[in-house]
C-alpha positions, 0 to 999 in steps of 0.5 A, a space after each residue: 220393293 225397289 226397282 232393282 229388286 223388281 228387275 231381279 225378280 223379273 228375270 225368267 230363270 228356269 225352275 226345276 222341281 224334282 222328287 227327293 230321293 229320301 225315305 221321307 219323299 217330297 220335292 225340291 225346287 230351284 232355279 237351274 241357272 243359279 243352282 240348288 245351293 244358291 236358293 231352293 224350296 222344298 215341300 211335300 208336293 210339287 206346288 209346295 216346293 214351288 211356293 217355297 222357292 218363290 218365298 225363298 227367292 224373294 228373300 234371297 234376292 232382296 238381301 243381295 240387292 240391299 247388301 251387296 253389288 251382286 250382279 244377277 246372271 241372265 239366262 243364255 236365252 234372255 232378251 231384254 
């Protein structure tokens, strides 16, 4: 893992986990500052959705670091 990826993964994005309003139920997790369409995780439980988001986040961030000049937005209350 390179330094740019480590730095991106260290940004303290707010995570929101919400129940899915469908017959199947479950939960969806996403980073509020980036939106659910940017990167999200789903699961049958709160914990599964959170773990799914962690995996998806690392994969998406790694892709963005390696293949583009994407600048990760910092949360409004972020202090470096």
